[in-house]
C-alpha positions as CSV (number, residue, x, y, z in Angstrom):
1,M,-49.0,-40.1,-97.2
2,E,-46.8,-37.5,-96.5
3,E,-47.6,-35.0,-99.6
4,E,-51.1,-35.4,-98.5
5,S,-50.3,-34.6,-95.0
6,I,-48.7,-31.5,-95.9
7,K,-51.3,-30.5,-98.4
8,L,-53.9,-30.7,-95.4
9,N,-52.0,-28.9,-93.2
10,E,-51.3,-26.1,-96.0
11,N,-55.1,-25.9,-96.5
12,P,-57.4,-25.2,-93.7
13,V,-60.7,-28.0,-93.7
14,K,-63.4,-26.3,-95.3
15,H,-66.5,-25.9,-93.7
16,E,-69.1,-28.7,-94.5
17,F,-71.4,-27.5,-96.6
18,E,-69.1,-24.7,-99.0
19,A,-69.2,-28.0,-102.3
20,E,-73.4,-27.3,-101.6
21,E,-73.3,-24.0,-101.4
22,I,-71.0,-23.2,-104.5
23,Q,-73.2,-25.6,-106.5
24,N,-75.8,-24.2,-106.4
25,E,-75.3,-20.4,-105.4
26,N,-77.4,-19.8,-108.8
27,K,-80.7,-20.9,-106.8
28,K,-82.8,-18.3,-106.1
29,T,-85.2,-20.4,-104.0
30,F,-85.2,-19.6,-99.9
31,N,-84.0,-22.2,-98.0
32,W,-86.5,-22.4,-95.4
33,A,-86.0,-25.2,-93.2
34,E,-82.4,-24.0,-92.7
35,F,-83.9,-20.2,-91.5
36,L,-86.6,-21.8,-89.4
37,A,-83.8,-24.3,-87.8
38,C,-81.6,-21.4,-87.2
39,V,-84.3,-18.9,-85.8
40,S,-85.4,-21.9,-83.4
41,V,-82.0,-22.5,-81.6
42,A,-81.8,-18.8,-81.7
43,T,-84.6,-17.8,-79.9
44,T,-82.4,-18.6,-76.8
45,N,-80.8,-15.2,-77.0
46,L,-84.4,-14.1,-75.7
47,H,-83.4,-15.3,-72.1
48,T,-79.7,-13.8,-72.7
49,G,-81.9,-10.6,-73.2
50,F,-84.3,-10.8,-70.5
51,A,-80.9,-11.9,-67.9
52,L,-79.3,-9.1,-68.9
53,G,-81.5,-6.5,-68.9
54,F,-83.5,-7.9,-65.4
55,S,-81.1,-6.4,-63.3
56,A,-81.3,-2.8,-65.0
57,I,-85.1,-2.9,-63.5
58,L,-84.5,-4.6,-60.5
59,L,-81.9,-3.0,-58.9
60,P,-83.9,0.5,-59.3
61,Q,-87.2,-1.4,-57.5
62,L,-85.3,-3.2,-54.6
63,E,-83.9,0.0,-53.5
64,K,-87.6,2.0,-54.1
65,Y,-89.9,-0.8,-52.5
66,N,-90.3,-1.8,-48.8
67,D,-91.4,-5.1,-49.1
68,E,-90.3,-8.6,-47.6
69,M,-86.8,-8.0,-49.0
70,G,-86.1,-5.0,-47.4
71,K,-83.1,-2.8,-48.2
72,I,-80.2,-4.3,-50.2
73,S,-76.9,-3.1,-49.7
74,D,-74.5,-1.8,-52.3
75,S,-72.3,-5.1,-52.2
76,Q,-76.1,-7.3,-52.6
77,S,-76.6,-5.4,-56.0
78,S,-73.1,-6.4,-56.7
79,W,-73.3,-9.6,-56.5
80,I,-77.0,-9.2,-58.1
81,A,-75.8,-7.5,-61.6
82,S,-72.9,-9.7,-61.9
83,S,-73.6,-12.9,-61.0
84,I,-74.5,-14.2,-64.9
85,S,-71.4,-13.4,-65.9
86,I,-69.5,-15.4,-63.0
87,A,-71.9,-18.8,-63.9
88,A,-70.3,-18.0,-67.7
89,P,-67.1,-19.8,-67.3
90,F,-68.7,-22.5,-65.7
91,G,-71.2,-23.1,-69.0
92,C,-68.7,-23.5,-71.3
93,L,-66.8,-26.3,-68.8
94,F,-70.3,-27.8,-69.5
95,I,-70.5,-28.0,-72.8
96,A,-67.1,-28.5,-73.6
97,F,-67.7,-32.1,-72.3
98,T,-71.1,-33.0,-73.1
99,L,-71.5,-30.8,-76.7
100,D,-69.7,-33.9,-78.8
101,R,-71.0,-36.7,-76.3
102,I,-74.7,-35.9,-76.2
103,G,-75.0,-33.5,-79.3
104,R,-76.0,-30.1,-80.1
105,I,-79.6,-29.8,-80.1
106,S,-79.7,-32.3,-76.7
107,T,-77.1,-29.5,-74.9
108,F,-79.3,-26.9,-75.9
109,K,-82.3,-28.4,-74.5
110,I,-80.5,-29.4,-71.4
111,S,-79.6,-25.7,-71.0
112,L,-83.0,-24.4,-70.6
113,W,-84.2,-26.7,-66.9
114,P,-81.5,-24.5,-64.9
115,C,-83.2,-21.6,-67.0
116,F,-86.8,-22.6,-65.3
117,I,-85.3,-23.5,-62.0
118,G,-83.2,-19.7,-62.1
119,W,-86.6,-17.5,-62.7
120,M,-89.0,-19.4,-60.7
121,L,-86.3,-19.0,-57.5
122,I,-86.0,-15.2,-58.6
123,A,-89.9,-14.7,-58.6
124,L,-90.3,-16.7,-55.5
125,A,-87.1,-15.1,-53.7
126,F,-87.6,-14.0,-50.1
127,N,-84.2,-12.6,-50.0
128,P,-81.5,-11.4,-51.8
129,K,-79.2,-14.4,-52.0
130,I,-81.9,-16.3,-53.7
131,I,-82.1,-13.7,-55.8
132,I,-78.3,-14.5,-56.7
133,I,-78.8,-18.6,-56.8
134,G,-81.5,-17.8,-59.4
135,R,-78.9,-15.0,-61.4
136,L,-76.4,-17.6,-61.3
137,L,-78.7,-20.5,-62.8
138,T,-79.8,-18.7,-65.3
139,G,-76.2,-17.2,-66.3
140,F,-75.5,-20.6,-66.3
141,A,-78.1,-21.4,-68.6
142,M,-77.4,-18.4,-71.0
143,S,-73.5,-19.6,-71.9
144,V,-75.1,-23.2,-72.5
145,G,-77.7,-22.7,-74.7
146,T,-76.5,-19.5,-76.4
147,N,-72.9,-21.6,-77.0
148,S,-74.8,-24.6,-78.3
149,A,-76.7,-22.8,-80.5
150,N,-73.9,-20.5,-82.2
151,V,-72.1,-24.1,-82.6
152,Y,-75.8,-26.0,-84.3
153,M,-75.8,-22.2,-86.6
154,A,-72.3,-22.7,-87.5
155,E,-72.8,-26.2,-88.6
156,I,-76.1,-26.3,-90.4
157,S,-75.8,-22.4,-92.2
158,S,-74.8,-21.8,-95.6
159,P,-71.0,-20.2,-95.4
160,K,-73.1,-17.2,-98.2
161,L,-75.5,-16.6,-94.9
162,R,-74.1,-18.1,-92.0
163,G,-73.3,-14.3,-91.1
164,S,-76.8,-13.1,-91.3
165,M,-77.9,-16.2,-89.4
166,M,-75.2,-15.7,-86.4
167,S,-76.7,-12.3,-85.9
168,I,-80.2,-13.2,-85.9
169,G,-79.2,-14.0,-82.2
170,S,-78.5,-10.6,-82.0
171,V,-82.1,-9.5,-82.9
172,M,-83.5,-11.8,-80.2
173,L,-81.3,-10.2,-77.7
174,S,-82.2,-6.8,-78.1
175,F,-85.9,-7.6,-78.1
176,G,-85.9,-9.3,-74.5
177,I,-84.1,-6.3,-73.2
178,L,-86.6,-4.3,-74.4
179,L,-89.1,-6.5,-73.2
180,M,-87.9,-6.4,-69.7
181,Y,-87.4,-2.5,-69.8
182,C,-91.4,-2.1,-70.9
183,T,-92.7,-4.7,-68.7
184,G,-90.3,-3.8,-65.7
185,L,-90.7,-0.1,-65.4
186,Y,-94.7,-0.6,-65.2
187,L,-94.6,-4.3,-63.2
188,H,-93.9,-5.5,-60.3
189,W,-90.2,-7.5,-60.7
190,R,-91.7,-10.6,-59.4
191,I,-94.3,-10.3,-62.3
192,V,-91.5,-9.7,-64.7
193,A,-89.2,-12.4,-63.6
194,W,-92.3,-14.9,-64.0
195,I,-92.9,-13.5,-67.4
196,A,-89.0,-14.5,-68.2
197,F,-90.3,-17.9,-66.9
198,V,-93.0,-18.4,-69.3
199,G,-90.8,-16.5,-71.9
200,A,-88.4,-19.6,-71.4
201,F,-90.8,-21.9,-73.3
202,F,-90.4,-20.6,-76.7
203,P,-87.4,-22.0,-77.5
204,V,-88.8,-25.4,-76.4
205,L,-91.5,-25.0,-78.6
206,M,-89.6,-23.8,-81.3
207,T,-86.9,-27.0,-81.3
208,V,-89.4,-29.6,-81.0
209,F,-90.8,-28.7,-84.6
210,W,-87.9,-27.2,-86.6
211,T,-84.6,-28.5,-85.3
212,P,-82.8,-31.7,-86.4
213,E,-79.9,-32.8,-85.1
214,S,-76.7,-31.3,-86.3
215,P,-75.8,-33.8,-89.6
216,V,-72.1,-33.2,-88.9
217,W,-72.8,-34.3,-85.4
218,L,-74.4,-37.5,-86.5
219,I,-71.3,-38.3,-89.3
220,H,-69.0,-37.9,-86.9
221,K,-70.9,-40.3,-84.3
222,G,-71.7,-42.9,-87.0
223,Q,-75.3,-42.2,-87.6
224,D,-75.2,-41.8,-91.3
225,V,-78.7,-42.6,-91.8
226,K,-79.9,-40.0,-89.3
227,A,-77.1,-37.8,-90.9
228,L,-79.1,-38.3,-93.9
229,K,-82.6,-37.5,-92.8
230,S,-81.1,-34.3,-91.2
231,L,-79.4,-32.9,-94.3
232,A,-82.9,-33.8,-96.7
233,Y,-84.7,-31.7,-94.1
234,L,-82.5,-28.5,-93.6
235,K,-81.2,-28.8,-97.4
236,N,-84.7,-29.1,-98.5
237,S,-84.4,-32.8,-100.5
238,K,-87.5,-31.3,-102.7
239,Y,-85.1,-29.5,-105.0
240,C,-82.6,-31.9,-105.8
241,A,-82.6,-35.1,-103.8
242,G,-78.7,-35.5,-105.7
243,A,-77.7,-32.6,-103.8
244,V,-78.1,-33.8,-100.9
245,Q,-76.3,-37.0,-101.0
246,E,-73.7,-35.1,-102.6
247,T,-73.7,-33.0,-99.5
248,F,-73.5,-36.0,-96.9
249,N,-70.4,-37.8,-99.2
250,E,-68.8,-34.3,-98.9
251,M,-68.9,-34.2,-95.1
252,K,-67.7,-37.7,-95.0
253,I,-64.3,-37.0,-96.9
254,I,-64.2,-34.3,-94.4
255,K,-64.4,-36.6,-91.8
256,E,-61.9,-38.7,-92.8
257,K,-59.8,-35.9,-93.6
258,K,-59.7,-34.6,-89.8
259,D,-59.0,-38.2,-89.0
260,L,-55.5,-37.5,-90.7
261,L,-55.1,-34.4,-89.0
262,I,-55.6,-35.8,-85.6
263,N,-54.1,-39.1,-84.9
264,K,-55.5,-41.6,-82.8
265,E,-53.2,-41.3,-80.0
266,M,-53.9,-37.8,-79.2
267,E,-57.7,-38.3,-79.3
268,K,-57.3,-41.1,-76.6
269,S,-55.4,-38.3,-74.3
270,N,-57.0,-36.0,-72.0
271,V,-58.6,-33.3,-72.7
272,F,-55.6,-30.7,-71.3
273,R,-53.1,-32.5,-74.0
274,R,-55.6,-32.3,-76.5
275,V,-56.8,-28.7,-76.4
276,A,-52.9,-28.5,-76.0
277,W,-51.9,-30.0,-78.9
278,L,-54.9,-28.5,-81.4
279,L,-53.8,-24.7,-80.1
280,S,-50.2,-25.7,-81.2
281,K,-51.6,-25.6,-84.4
282,P,-51.1,-21.8,-86.3
283,T,-54.4,-22.6,-87.8
284,V,-56.3,-22.4,-84.5
285,F,-53.6,-20.4,-82.1
286,K,-53.6,-17.2,-84.7
287,P,-57.4,-16.9,-84.9
288,A,-57.8,-17.8,-80.9
289,L,-55.1,-15.3,-79.6
290,F,-56.9,-12.8,-82.4
291,M,-60.5,-13.5,-80.0
292,I,-58.9,-13.5,-77.1
293,V,-57.5,-10.0,-77.3
294,F,-61.2,-8.9,-79.1
295,F,-63.1,-10.4,-76.4
296,V,-61.0,-8.8,-73.4
297,L,-61.2,-5.4,-75.2
298,Q,-64.7,-5.8,-75.2
299,Q,-65.0,-6.2,-71.8
300,F,-63.2,-3.2,-71.2
301,T,-65.3,-1.4,-73.1
302,G,-67.9,-1.4,-70.3
303,I,-70.8,-2.3,-72.6
304,Y,-72.0,-5.0,-70.4
305,T,-71.7,-2.9,-66.8
306,F,-74.0,-0.6,-69.2
307,Q,-76.4,-3.1,-69.4
308,F,-77.0,-4.2,-66.1
309,H,-77.4,-0.9,-64.5
310,A,-78.9,0.8,-67.7
311,V,-82.0,2.5,-65.7
312,K,-79.9,3.4,-62.7
313,M,-77.3,5.4,-65.1
314,L,-80.0,6.8,-67.0
315,Q,-81.4,8.3,-63.9
316,E,-78.3,9.7,-63.2
317,V,-77.7,11.3,-66.7
318,A,-81.4,12.0,-67.8
319,Q,-82.1,14.7,-64.7
320,G,-85.3,16.6,-65.9
321,I,-86.2,14.0,-68.7
322,D,-89.0,11.6,-67.7
323,I,-86.9,8.3,-67.1
324,K,-89.4,5.7,-68.4
325,F,-89.3,7.4,-72.0
326,A,-85.6,7.6,-71.6
327,T,-85.5,3.6,-71.3
328,L,-87.8,3.0,-73.5
329,L,-86.3,5.1,-75.8
330,F,-83.2,3.1,-75.4
331,G,-84.3,-0.5,-75.7
332,L,-86.3,0.2,-78.6
333,F,-83.2,2.3,-80.1
334,R,-81.0,-0.5,-79.6
335,F,-83.4,-2.9,-80.9
336,L,-83.9,-1.2,-84.4
337,L,-80.4,-1.1,-84.4
338,S,-80.0,-4.9,-84.4
339,F,-81.8,-5.0,-87.5
340,V,-79.4,-2.5,-89.2
341,A,-76.8,-4.5,-87.8
342,T,-78.0,-7.3,-89.7
343,G,-78.0,-6.1,-93.2
344,M,-74.6,-4.4,-92.6
345,L,-73.0,-7.4,-91.7
346,H,-74.0,-9.5,-94.8
347,N,-73.3,-6.2,-96.9
348,Y,-70.2,-4.3,-95.6
349,G,-68.6,-6.7,-93.7
350,R,-66.9,-7.0,-90.2
351,R,-63.9,-4.8,-90.1
352,P,-65.5,-2.0,-91.3
353,L,-68.6,-2.2,-88.9
354,C,-65.8,-2.5,-85.8
355,M,-63.6,0.0,-86.4
356,I,-66.7,2.5,-86.9
357,S,-68.6,1.0,-83.9
358,G,-65.1,1.6,-82.1
359,I,-64.4,5.2,-82.7
360,I,-68.6,5.9,-82.0
361,M,-68.3,4.3,-78.8
362,G,-64.7,6.1,-77.7
363,I,-65.7,9.9,-79.1
364,T,-69.8,9.6,-76.9
365,L,-67.6,8.4,-73.9
366,F,-65.1,11.4,-74.2
367,I,-67.9,13.7,-74.5
368,S,-70.2,12.1,-71.7
369,G,-67.1,12.3,-68.9
370,L,-66.8,15.7,-70.3
371,C,-70.9,16.2,-69.3
372,F,-70.7,14.8,-66.2
373,C,-67.3,17.0,-65.3
374,L,-69.2,20.0,-66.4
375,R,-72.1,19.2,-64.2
376,T,-70.1,18.2,-61.2
377,N,-68.9,21.8,-61.5
378,G,-72.6,23.5,-61.5
379,D,-74.0,23.3,-65.4
380,E,-77.0,21.9,-64.8
381,S,-78.7,22.8,-68.2
382,I,-81.0,21.1,-70.3
383,I,-79.0,20.9,-73.2
384,M,-76.0,19.2,-71.2
385,T,-79.0,17.0,-70.4
386,W,-79.7,15.7,-73.7
387,I,-76.5,15.3,-75.0
388,S,-75.5,13.0,-72.1
389,L,-78.6,11.1,-72.9
390,L,-77.3,11.6,-76.9
391,C,-74.3,10.2,-76.1
392,M,-75.5,6.8,-74.0
393,L,-77.9,6.1,-77.1
394,L,-75.1,6.5,-79.4
395,Y,-72.6,4.4,-77.5
396,I,-74.7,1.5,-77.1
397,S,-76.4,1.9,-80.0
398,A,-72.4,2.0,-81.7
399,G,-71.6,-1.3,-79.6
400,S,-74.5,-3.3,-80.1
401,V,-74.0,-3.2,-83.8
402,G,-70.1,-4.0,-83.7
403,I,-68.2,-5.2,-80.2
404,M,-71.2,-6.0,-78.7
405,L,-72.0,-8.5,-81.8
406,I,-69.2,-9.1,-83.8
407,P,-66.6,-11.0,-81.4
408,W,-69.7,-13.7,-81.0
409,I,-69.6,-14.5,-85.0
410,L,-66.5,-14.7,-86.0
411,P,-65.3,-17.4,-84.4
412,S,-67.8,-19.7,-86.5
413,E,-65.9,-18.3,-89.7
414,M,-62.1,-18.4,-88.1
415,F,-61.7,-21.4,-87.3
416,P,-62.0,-24.6,-89.2
417,T,-64.8,-26.6,-87.9
418,E,-62.9,-29.6,-86.2
419,F,-61.4,-27.0,-83.7
420,I,-65.3,-25.9,-83.2
421,F,-64.6,-27.0,-79.4
422,T,-61.5,-25.3,-79.0
423,R,-62.7,-22.1,-79.5
424,I,-65.5,-22.6,-77.2
425,L,-63.1,-23.2,-74.3
426,K,-61.0,-20.6,-75.1
427,E,-64.2,-17.8,-75.5
428,Y,-65.7,-18.5,-72.5
429,W,-63.0,-20.0,-70.0
430,V,-60.1,-17.4,-70.5
431,V,-62.0,-14.3,-71.4
432,C,-65.2,-14.9,-68.8
């Protein structure tokens, strides 16, 4: 027993589907069931894009239009922009207690309710406080929905395609931001909020048809019959029913190994002692420390601040250039690059892409700062304006394919599957 325990500690637990992937690595049939299940839950990133892009078009309109809302203060503008980030850690705590109790898909569906309510409050708001409350609800829904979707995709996707599947969310997010920019430049912000409200129904329709519950969670809860049905659907049992049964057996063995690693007394202890015990394991605390540093550095790049205030910043930079053209160019460029990022992640890996992203962001920020200094001293030439705009486009583009995307993909690849809840707590509560 001691030898087996030592062996388990030396070798991190393999992902549930690695054995199935090795067995079928030569098969060329594309697994549409797995793909559609991942895309269905990834559509929640549309809502994330709506939430990130909405403040960029909302704040300029509130400053421009004199409707019943009245003129908002700088403090209120700051609260409206940052409120979704304030709510995100509370979404993290919520899923830490519900994800394992009611399941991945059930938690995902719960996240849609505050999303609906939040966008309705924003659309009907008669003062800035109501908008802030609506933004808090949408931020909470964004945190719960995105993370439950990431856990689900990490558990059902094949190791060979996991990075590409996880990056689908980036494409959805970019499209959501682009849609906010396109509509917000021509429509009143209330109409845009109603568009986001209707768009929130899209994940509901997708999950109804193509997303069975995670077989990993079903096996963990002892629901073997449902787990086998879920596996048969996700792994397309038509080509090989025996492979599904073999994958199921592998997952059962992994669950038994997990029970050996985590003793029963620790399972019954409170959540804080359990998290502390899990973090003491080298297979957890080393990647946890790395990811904490990575996420903190991501925040200091200013990538999210730019998303919240994109239109206002472009108005400052693109003087003499049509602001609608500049904003649409920015949103479209980011959306197209999200497809490029998906292919680059699959072919070139994470580290080179992240290093290139950081270098380009640093250079473009330096040049942008230099241009601002020159313009402050009286240089208002059109060339300086175009250089500043180009640097901003390169900055957000480099961030979108690297610094902004990769930290959300790495945890599902670096952490053993049994410690998935630990990394959720770590990522959002500590960093946000």
